[in-house]
Every structure is written in C-alpha cells, then in structure tokens.
C-alpha positions as protocol buffer text, in pm:
chain_id: "A"
residue {
  index: 1
  type: MET
  ca { x: -799 y: -5278 z: 1855 }
}
residue {
  index: 2
  type: THR
  ca { x: -606 y: -4962 z: 2027 }
}
residue {
  index: 3
  type: ASP
  ca { x: -422 y: -4798 z: 1753 }
}
residue {
  index: 4
  type: PRO
  ca { x: -639 y: -4514 z: 1608 }
}
residue {
  index: 5
  type: GLY
  ca { x: -522 y: -4550 z: 1286 }
}
residue {
  index: 6
  type: GLU
  ca { x: -613 y: -4907 z: 1245 }
}
residue {
  index: 7
  type: TRP
  ca { x: -971 y: -4793 z: 1356 }
}
residue {
  index: 8
  type: ALA
  ca { x: -997 y: -4530 z: 1101 }
}
residue {
  index: 9
  type: GLN
  ca { x: -878 y: -4761 z: 823 }
}
residue {
  index: 10
  type: ILE
  ca { x: -1118 y: -5021 z: 888 }
}
residue {
  index: 11
  type: GLU
  ca { x: -1426 y: -4774 z: 978 }
}
residue {
  index: 12
  type: ASN
  ca { x: -1329 y: -4583 z: 651 }
}
residue {
  index: 13
  type: PRO
  ca { x: -1555 y: -4639 z: 337 }
}
residue {
  index: 14
  type: ASP
  ca { x: -1260 y: -4514 z: 136 }
}
residue {
  index: 15
  type: ALA
  ca { x: -1062 y: -4788 z: -49 }
}
residue {
  index: 16
  type: ILE
  ca { x: -726 y: -4800 z: 188 }
}
residue {
  index: 17
  type: VAL
  ca { x: -464 y: -5051 z: 60 }
}
residue {
  index: 18
  type: LEU
  ca { x: -104 y: -5078 z: 261 }
}
residue {
  index: 19
  type: THR
  ca { x: 175 y: -5234 z: 68 }
}
residue {
  index: 20
  type: THR
  ca { x: 549 y: -5325 z: 138 }
}
residue {
  index: 21
  type: LEU
  ca { x: 793 y: -5127 z: -108 }
}
residue {
  index: 22
  type: ASP
  ca { x: 814 y: -5466 z: -304 }
}
residue {
  index: 23
  type: GLY
  ca { x: 463 y: -5463 z: -398 }
}
residue {
  index: 24
  type: LYS
  ca { x: 302 y: -5727 z: -151 }
}
residue {
  index: 25
  type: VAL
  ca { x: -48 y: -5601 z: 12 }
}
residue {
  index: 26
  type: VAL
  ca { x: -26 y: -5606 z: 379 }
}
residue {
  index: 27
  type: GLN
  ca { x: -371 y: -5433 z: 428 }
}
residue {
  index: 28
  type: TRP
  ca { x: -686 y: -5433 z: 273 }
}
residue {
  index: 29
  type: ASN
  ca { x: -1015 y: -5254 z: 411 }
}
residue {
  index: 30
  type: ALA
  ca { x: -1374 y: -5317 z: 317 }
}
residue {
  index: 31
  type: GLY
  ca { x: -1384 y: -4997 z: 109 }
}
residue {
  index: 32
  type: ALA
  ca { x: -1104 y: -5165 z: -112 }
}
residue {
  index: 33
  type: GLN
  ca { x: -1331 y: -5451 z: -149 }
}
residue {
  index: 34
  type: ALA
  ca { x: -1602 y: -5284 z: -251 }
}
residue {
  index: 35
  type: VAL
  ca { x: -1410 y: -5095 z: -502 }
}
residue {
  index: 36
  type: PHE
  ca { x: -1177 y: -5374 z: -645 }
}
residue {
  index: 37
  type: GLY
  ca { x: -1417 y: -5664 z: -581 }
}
residue {
  index: 38
  type: TYR
  ca { x: -1170 y: -5865 z: -417 }
}
residue {
  index: 39
  type: THR
  ca { x: -1163 y: -6023 z: -45 }
}
residue {
  index: 40
  type: ALA
  ca { x: -883 y: -5913 z: 208 }
}
residue {
  index: 41
  type: ASP
  ca { x: -761 y: -6266 z: 203 }
}
residue {
  index: 42
  type: GLU
  ca { x: -758 y: -6264 z: -210 }
}
residue {
  index: 43
  type: ALA
  ca { x: -564 y: -5915 z: -236 }
}
residue {
  index: 44
  type: THR
  ca { x: -335 y: -6013 z: 55 }
}
residue {
  index: 45
  type: SER
  ca { x: -205 y: -6325 z: -135 }
}
residue {
  index: 46
  type: VAL
  ca { x: -85 y: -6143 z: -459 }
}
residue {
  index: 47
  type: VAL
  ca { x: 226 y: -5919 z: -491 }
}
residue {
  index: 48
  type: TYR
  ca { x: 152 y: -5640 z: -766 }
}
residue {
  index: 49
  type: LEU
  ca { x: 474 y: -5517 z: -825 }
}
residue {
  index: 50
  type: LYS
  ca { x: 730 y: -5719 z: -1040 }
}
C-alpha cells in the first residue's frame, strides 16, 4: 500500500464509505463495519441509491 490516502482510510477509526455517483459502495473501512455492522464484502455488493 503506497497511497497515503488509502492508508489513512484503513487506519482511521471513523466510518469511511466511498461510493460511485450512482450509489455503489466501492470502499468500506473497519470503522464503517463497526458503526453499521456490515463487512466490506456485504456492503460493496449493494447499490444504495436507486
């Protein structure tokens, strides 16, 4: 992992969720898992905006 932004996202205790403009989750960190209760695999398989 060489991108500082990627490292900050992974090591950050806050929930960080990145989505595409159409609502597909593309990044989900451990903080998001702690807050929302879904694993990254579960969260990235759903489109949240319709």
